[in-house]
C-alpha positions as CSV (number, residue, x, y, z in Angstrom):
1,M,0.0,0.0,0.0
2,R,2.8,2.4,0.9
3,R,4.5,1.7,-2.5
4,V,1.3,2.5,-4.4
5,I,0.9,5.8,-2.5
6,G,4.6,6.6,-3.1
7,F,4.2,5.8,-6.8
8,L,1.2,8.1,-7.1
9,I,2.9,10.9,-5.3
10,L,5.9,10.6,-7.6
11,A,3.7,10.5,-10.7
12,A,1.9,13.6,-9.5
13,I,5.2,15.4,-9.0
14,L,6.4,14.5,-12.5
15,V,3.1,15.6,-14.1
16,A,3.3,18.9,-12.2
17,I,6.9,19.4,-13.4
18,A,5.8,18.6,-17.0
19,F,3.0,21.1,-16.8
20,G,5.3,23.7,-15.3
21,L,7.9,23.2,-18.0
22,G,5.1,23.4,-20.7
23,A,3.9,26.7,-19.3
24,L,7.4,28.3,-19.4
25,P,7.4,31.2,-21.9
26,G,10.1,32.0,-24.5
27,Q,12.1,30.3,-27.2
28,I,15.7,29.2,-27.8
29,G,17.4,29.9,-31.1
30,A,20.6,28.8,-32.7
31,T,22.3,30.0,-36.0
32,F,24.6,27.8,-38.0
33,G,25.9,29.8,-41.0
34,S,22.8,30.6,-43.0
35,W,20.7,28.3,-41.0
36,T,18.7,29.5,-38.0
37,V,16.8,27.1,-35.7
38,Q,14.3,28.2,-33.1
39,A,12.4,26.0,-30.6
40,P,10.2,26.5,-27.6
41,L,12.1,26.4,-24.3
42,P,10.1,23.4,-22.9
43,L,10.9,21.4,-26.0
44,V,14.6,22.1,-25.6
45,L,14.6,21.1,-22.0
46,V,12.9,17.8,-22.8
47,A,15.3,17.1,-25.6
48,A,18.3,17.8,-23.3
49,V,16.9,15.3,-20.7
50,I,16.4,12.7,-23.4
51,L,20.0,13.2,-24.7
52,F,21.4,12.8,-21.3
53,V,19.5,9.6,-20.7
54,V,20.7,8.2,-24.1
55,L,24.3,9.1,-23.4
56,Y,24.1,7.6,-19.9
57,L,22.7,4.3,-21.4
58,L,25.4,4.2,-24.0
59,V,28.2,4.7,-21.4
60,R,26.7,1.9,-19.3
61,L,26.4,-0.4,-22.3
62,L,30.1,0.2,-23.2
63,A,31.2,-0.4,-19.6
64,L,29.2,-3.7,-19.6
65,L,30.8,-4.8,-22.9
66,L,34.3,-4.0,-21.6
67,S,33.8,-5.8,-18.3
68,T,32.3,-8.9,-19.7
69,P,35.6,-10.9,-20.2
70,G,36.8,-10.1,-16.6
71,R,33.4,-11.0,-15.2
72,F,33.5,-14.3,-17.1
73,G,37.1,-15.0,-15.9
74,R,36.1,-14.3,-12.3
75,S,33.1,-16.5,-12.5
76,R,35.2,-19.3,-14.0
77,Q,37.8,-18.8,-11.2
78,E,35.2,-18.9,-8.5
79,R,33.7,-22.1,-10.0
80,Q,37.2,-23.6,-10.1
81,V,37.9,-22.7,-6.5
82,R,34.6,-24.2,-5.4
83,Q,35.4,-27.4,-7.3
84,G,38.9,-27.4,-5.8
85,D,37.6,-27.0,-2.3
86,R,35.2,-30.0,-2.8
87,A,38.2,-32.0,-4.1
88,V,40.2,-31.1,-1.0
89,T,37.3,-32.2,1.2
90,R,36.9,-35.5,-0.5
91,A,40.7,-36.1,-0.3
92,F,40.6,-35.5,3.4
93,A,37.7,-37.9,3.7
94,A,39.6,-40.5,1.7
95,L,42.7,-40.0,4.0
96,A,40.5,-40.5,7.0
97,A,39.2,-43.7,5.5
98,A,42.7,-44.8,4.7
99,D,41.8,-45.1,1.0
100,P,45.1,-44.3,-0.9
101,K,43.7,-44.5,-4.4
102,A,40.7,-42.2,-3.7
103,A,43.0,-39.9,-1.7
104,Q,45.5,-39.6,-4.6
105,R,42.8,-39.1,-7.2
106,E,41.1,-36.3,-5.3
107,A,44.4,-34.8,-4.3
108,Q,45.5,-34.6,-7.9
109,R,42.2,-33.0,-8.9
110,A,42.6,-30.5,-6.0
111,K,46.2,-29.7,-7.1
112,R,45.1,-29.2,-10.7
113,L,42.3,-26.9,-9.7
114,L,44.3,-25.1,-6.9
115,P,47.9,-25.5,-7.9
116,N,49.4,-23.3,-5.2
117,A,46.8,-23.6,-2.4
118,P,48.2,-24.8,0.9
119,M,45.4,-27.3,1.5
120,A,45.9,-28.8,-1.9
121,L,49.6,-29.3,-1.3
122,L,48.9,-30.7,2.1
123,V,46.4,-33.3,0.9
124,S,48.7,-34.2,-2.0
125,A,51.6,-34.8,0.5
126,E,49.4,-36.9,2.8
127,A,48.0,-38.9,0.0
128,A,51.5,-39.7,-1.4
129,R,52.6,-40.6,2.1
130,L,49.6,-42.9,2.5
131,A,50.3,-44.5,-0.9
132,G,53.9,-45.2,0.1
133,N,55.6,-42.5,-2.1
134,P,57.9,-40.7,0.4
135,E,59.8,-38.8,-2.3
136,E,56.7,-37.3,-3.8
137,S,55.3,-36.6,-0.3
138,E,58.6,-34.8,0.6
139,A,58.4,-32.7,-2.5
140,H,54.9,-31.5,-1.6
141,Y,55.9,-30.8,2.0
142,R,58.9,-28.8,0.9
143,A,56.7,-26.7,-1.5
144,L,54.3,-26.2,1.5
145,A,57.2,-25.2,3.8
146,E,58.2,-22.4,1.4
147,Q,54.9,-20.6,1.8
148,P,55.1,-18.2,4.8
149,D,51.6,-18.7,6.1
150,A,51.7,-22.5,5.8
151,A,55.4,-23.2,6.5
152,F,54.6,-24.9,9.8
153,L,52.4,-27.5,8.1
154,G,55.1,-28.4,5.6
155,L,57.8,-28.5,8.3
156,R,55.7,-30.7,10.5
157,G,55.3,-33.2,7.7
158,L,59.0,-33.1,7.0
159,L,59.7,-33.7,10.7
160,R,57.5,-36.7,10.7
161,Q,59.3,-38.2,7.7
162,A,62.7,-37.6,9.3
163,L,61.6,-39.3,12.5
164,D,60.2,-42.3,10.5
165,A,63.6,-42.5,8.7
166,H,65.5,-42.3,12.1
167,D,67.4,-39.3,10.8
168,W,67.7,-37.6,14.2
169,T,70.1,-34.8,13.1
170,L,67.8,-33.8,10.2
171,A,64.8,-34.1,12.5
172,A,66.4,-31.8,15.1
173,D,67.1,-29.2,12.4
174,I,63.6,-29.3,11.0
175,A,62.1,-29.1,14.5
176,R,64.2,-25.9,15.2
177,R,62.8,-24.4,11.9
178,A,59.3,-25.4,12.9
179,E,59.7,-23.7,16.3
180,L,60.7,-20.5,14.5
181,A,57.7,-20.7,12.1
182,H,55.2,-21.3,15.0
183,P,56.7,-20.6,18.4
184,G,55.1,-21.9,21.5
185,A,53.9,-25.4,20.4
186,S,54.3,-27.5,23.6
187,W,54.4,-30.8,21.7
188,L,57.2,-29.4,19.4
189,R,59.2,-28.3,22.4
190,S,59.0,-31.8,23.9
191,E,59.9,-33.3,20.6
192,R,62.9,-31.0,20.3
193,A,64.0,-32.0,23.8
194,R,63.9,-35.7,22.9
195,L,65.8,-35.1,19.7
196,A,68.4,-33.1,21.5
197,L,68.9,-36.1,23.7
198,R,69.1,-38.3,20.7
199,T,71.8,-36.3,19.1
200,G,73.7,-35.7,22.4
201,S,72.9,-32.0,22.5
202,W,72.6,-32.0,26.3
203,A,72.7,-28.2,26.7
204,E,69.8,-27.8,24.3
205,A,67.9,-30.7,25.9
206,L,68.5,-29.0,29.3
207,A,67.1,-25.7,28.0
208,L,64.0,-27.3,26.5
209,S,63.1,-29.8,29.3
210,G,60.7,-29.0,32.0
211,P,61.2,-29.0,35.8
212,E,60.2,-32.7,35.9
213,A,63.3,-33.7,34.0
214,P,66.5,-34.9,35.7
215,R,68.2,-31.6,35.4
216,A,71.3,-32.4,37.4
217,V,72.0,-35.4,35.3
218,M,71.5,-33.5,32.0
219,A,73.6,-30.5,33.2
220,T,76.4,-32.9,34.1
221,A,76.3,-34.4,30.7
222,A,76.2,-31.0,29.1
223,A,79.2,-29.9,31.1
224,E,81.1,-32.9,30.0
225,A,80.2,-32.2,26.3
226,A,80.9,-28.5,26.5
227,T,84.0,-27.2,24.7
228,D,83.9,-23.7,26.2
229,P,85.5,-23.9,29.7
230,I,83.4,-21.1,31.1
231,Q,80.2,-22.7,29.9
232,A,81.3,-26.1,31.2
233,L,82.1,-24.6,34.6
234,R,78.6,-22.9,34.8
235,L,76.8,-26.1,33.8
236,A,78.8,-28.2,36.3
237,K,78.0,-25.7,39.0
238,D,74.3,-25.8,38.2
239,A,74.4,-29.6,38.2
240,F,76.0,-29.8,41.6
241,A,73.6,-27.2,43.0
242,A,70.6,-29.2,41.7
243,D,71.8,-32.4,43.3
244,P,74.8,-32.5,45.6
245,K,74.3,-36.3,46.0
246,L,75.1,-36.9,42.4
247,T,78.8,-37.9,42.4
248,P,79.4,-37.2,38.7
249,A,78.0,-33.7,39.1
250,A,80.3,-33.0,42.0
251,L,83.3,-34.4,40.1
252,A,82.5,-32.4,37.0
253,Y,82.4,-29.2,39.0
254,A,85.4,-30.0,41.2
255,S,87.6,-31.0,38.2
256,R,86.9,-27.8,36.4
257,L,87.6,-25.7,39.5
258,R,90.9,-27.6,39.9
259,A,91.7,-27.1,36.2
260,G,91.1,-23.4,36.8
261,R,93.6,-23.4,39.7
262,E,91.0,-23.1,42.4
263,A,92.1,-26.2,44.3
264,R,90.6,-25.2,47.6
265,K,87.2,-24.6,46.1
266,A,87.4,-28.0,44.4
267,E,88.2,-29.6,47.7
268,N,85.2,-27.8,49.3
269,V,82.9,-29.2,46.6
270,V,84.2,-32.8,47.2
271,E,83.8,-32.3,51.0
272,K,80.2,-31.2,50.5
273,A,79.5,-34.1,48.2
274,W,81.1,-36.5,50.7
275,A,78.8,-35.2,53.4
276,A,75.8,-35.7,51.2
277,A,76.7,-39.1,49.6
278,P,80.2,-40.7,50.0
279,H,81.6,-42.3,46.9
280,P,85.0,-43.9,46.2
281,D,85.5,-41.7,43.1
282,L,85.2,-38.6,45.4
283,A,88.0,-40.0,47.6
284,T,90.2,-40.8,44.5
285,F,89.8,-37.2,43.2
286,Y,90.4,-35.7,46.6
287,L,93.6,-37.7,47.3
288,E,95.0,-37.6,43.8
289,P,97.4,-34.7,44.4
290,V,98.9,-36.3,47.5
291,T,101.6,-39.0,47.0
292,D,103.1,-39.5,50.5
293,P,101.2,-42.4,52.3
294,L,101.1,-40.7,55.7
295,E,100.0,-37.4,54.1
296,R,97.2,-39.3,52.3
297,V,96.1,-40.7,55.7
298,R,95.8,-37.1,57.0
299,E,93.9,-35.9,53.9
300,A,91.6,-38.9,54.2
301,E,90.9,-38.1,57.8
302,R,90.1,-34.5,56.8
303,L,87.7,-35.7,54.1
304,T,85.9,-38.3,56.2
305,A,85.5,-35.8,59.0
306,F,82.5,-34.5,57.0
307,N,80.7,-37.8,57.3
308,K,82.4,-39.7,60.2
309,N,79.9,-42.5,60.7
310,S,79.5,-43.5,57.1
311,P,80.8,-47.0,56.3
312,E,82.4,-45.5,53.2
313,S,84.5,-43.2,55.4
314,H,85.8,-46.1,57.5
315,F,86.5,-48.1,54.3
316,L,88.6,-45.2,52.9
317,L,90.5,-44.8,56.2
318,A,91.2,-48.5,56.2
319,Q,92.6,-48.3,52.7
320,A,94.8,-45.2,53.5
321,N,96.2,-46.7,56.7
322,L,97.0,-50.0,55.0
323,A,98.9,-48.1,52.3
324,A,100.9,-46.4,55.0
325,N,101.6,-49.8,56.7
326,L,99.4,-48.8,59.7
327,T,97.8,-52.2,59.9
328,G,96.3,-51.7,63.4
329,E,94.4,-48.6,62.3
330,A,93.5,-50.2,59.1
331,R,92.0,-53.2,60.9
332,R,90.0,-51.0,63.3
333,H,88.4,-49.0,60.5
334,A,87.7,-52.1,58.4
335,Q,85.9,-53.6,61.4
336,A,84.0,-50.3,61.9
337,A,82.9,-50.4,58.2
338,L,81.7,-53.9,58.7
339,A,79.8,-53.0,61.8
340,A,78.2,-50.1,59.9
341,G,76.7,-52.5,57.4
342,L,79.4,-52.6,54.6
343,D,79.3,-56.4,54.2
344,Q,80.6,-56.3,50.7
345,R,83.3,-58.3,48.8
346,R,85.7,-55.4,48.6
347,L,85.8,-55.0,52.4
348,W,86.6,-58.7,53.0
349,V,89.4,-58.5,50.3
350,L,90.7,-55.4,52.1
351,K,90.6,-57.3,55.4
352,A,92.5,-60.1,53.8
353,D,95.1,-57.7,52.5
354,I,95.4,-56.2,56.1
355,E,96.0,-59.6,57.6
356,D,98.5,-60.5,54.8
357,A,100.5,-57.3,55.5
358,D,100.4,-58.1,59.3
359,A,101.6,-61.7,58.6
360,A,104.4,-60.4,56.4
361,A,105.4,-58.1,59.3
362,G,105.6,-61.1,61.7
363,G,102.0,-61.6,62.6
364,G,102.4,-65.4,62.4
365,E,99.9,-68.1,61.6
366,A,97.1,-66.3,63.3
367,A,97.3,-63.4,60.8
368,A,97.6,-65.9,57.9
369,F,94.5,-67.8,59.1
370,A,92.6,-64.5,59.4
371,A,93.6,-63.6,55.9
372,H,92.4,-67.0,54.6
373,E,89.1,-66.6,56.5
374,A,88.5,-63.1,55.1
375,L,89.0,-64.4,51.5
376,R,86.6,-67.2,52.3
377,R,84.0,-64.7,53.5
378,S,84.4,-62.6,50.4
379,Q,82.9,-65.4,48.4
380,T,79.6,-65.1,50.2
381,A,79.5,-61.4,50.8
382,R,77.4,-59.0,48.9
383,P,78.8,-57.9,45.6
384,D,80.7,-54.6,45.3
385,P,78.6,-51.5,44.3
386,R,78.6,-50.5,40.7
387,W,76.7,-48.2,38.4
388,R,73.5,-49.9,37.5
389,C,70.5,-48.7,35.5
390,T,67.5,-49.0,37.7
391,T,65.1,-49.3,34.7
392,C,66.6,-52.2,32.8
393,G,69.3,-53.5,35.3
394,A,72.2,-53.0,32.8
395,E,75.7,-52.5,34.3
396,P,77.7,-50.3,31.8
397,G,80.7,-50.1,34.1
398,A,80.7,-46.3,34.3
399,W,78.2,-43.6,34.9
400,H,76.2,-42.4,31.9
401,A,73.6,-39.7,31.7
402,A,71.5,-42.1,29.6
403,C,71.6,-45.8,29.9
404,P,73.5,-47.3,27.0
405,S,71.1,-50.3,26.9
406,C,67.6,-48.8,27.3
407,G,68.2,-45.1,26.6
408,T,66.6,-43.9,29.9
409,V,68.0,-40.7,31.2
410,G,68.7,-40.3,34.9
411,R,68.5,-43.9,36.1
412,M,72.1,-44.8,36.8
413,Q,72.5,-45.5,40.5
414,W,75.6,-46.6,42.5
415,T,74.4,-49.8,44.2
416,D,75.3,-53.3,45.2
417,K,71.8,-54.7,44.5
418,T,71.4,-57.3,41.8
419,V,67.9,-56.1,40.8
420,P,66.7,-52.7,39.7
421,A,66.7,-50.5,42.7
422,S,63.9,-48.1,43.8
423,G,63.9,-44.8,45.5
424,V,66.0,-42.9,42.9
425,N,66.0,-39.2,43.7
426,V,65.5,-38.1,40.1
427,P,62.7,-38.8,37.6
428,A,63.4,-40.7,34.4
429,L,63.2,-39.3,30.9
430,T,63.0,-42.0,28.3
431,L,64.3,-41.5,24.8
432,L,62.7,-42.6,21.6
433,P,63.1,-46.3,20.8
434,G,66.5,-47.2,19.7
435,A,68.2,-44.3,21.4
436,T,72.0,-43.9,21.3
437,A,73.0,-42.8,24.8
438,T,76.1,-41.0,25.7
């Protein structure tokens, strides 16, 4: 109803304008040489309006004719994009259904319709991978990685291929590039940490690992691998601060202090480590600069003063006194070590050596019998402690940050037990299958 009323009002206005123009007085004339033309003013105005309308229609028609090819091209391109999107969708559906033939067919169609589109490259790479064509898949992933907005997708595919091929060095490099392309991905950070362990990049693994990782173990390994003395000293110091009970960490820190001519600081580190967890390697390092047997006894007494009641302290004093031919003191400390619970093969062998030395000095048959009895007891005593992986039970013979057998990080423990021990003070970090530990 409103439209009808509006139309009538507009018609009335136009009619009124027409009557008004018709009522205008006067004429308009024009002379062209010997020709003179005169027309009423209303007629001239109407002719001018008609001419304007005709010119406007001609301009619009010309613009329409000129734009027709472009409009046709855009329509064709839009139709091609729609078909390409449908092909991408069908390719993804085929990938989800694990149908390699359908996936490749739709992926090729998508790539033909959308040659440079990231999704077309992605489905082409995934379809080639599903069909068992790693070279073709890698080519598509590389093309995808060269596109700034989709580089992460391509790098992730390349990373997966490198992992499948067990090319850990290449995988670590691709993971670093992926991190730059899309920072902050938590799964990528974890993967980079595991790859750093794979390749022995302990400093990088330490920087990428979270607080749950055995940081003292990793820092110790990083210090051992570092070529810069300043960095090695810093890493060893961090390792010792993180776990003073970890003997390799204490030795790594103390050895670098000694190499830097800070002998007293090195001794302080060993003394703190001995107070926390006595270990024979600590004693060996501490007494290494001393050659005189009696002086070594005094240095051993100074070290063991930080943990007097430990059976390891009594064992060390027994060794030092025996080397100085002080068999009485050696026997007393050996017996104290036994009373403190050190019923191990090495102690009974040491007791036999003490009795042999006493017999050689005139101790008689009693000393010889005691030596024989000690050797007999060594056959049934507990085994000597050694570095053992508490995950798989392997005994590599020396401490390693990662078990050479199972690749688990942070599970090497100094123990005399013949089964995997419990109560380790650091959590484990397991490498990928087939890890090569250092």
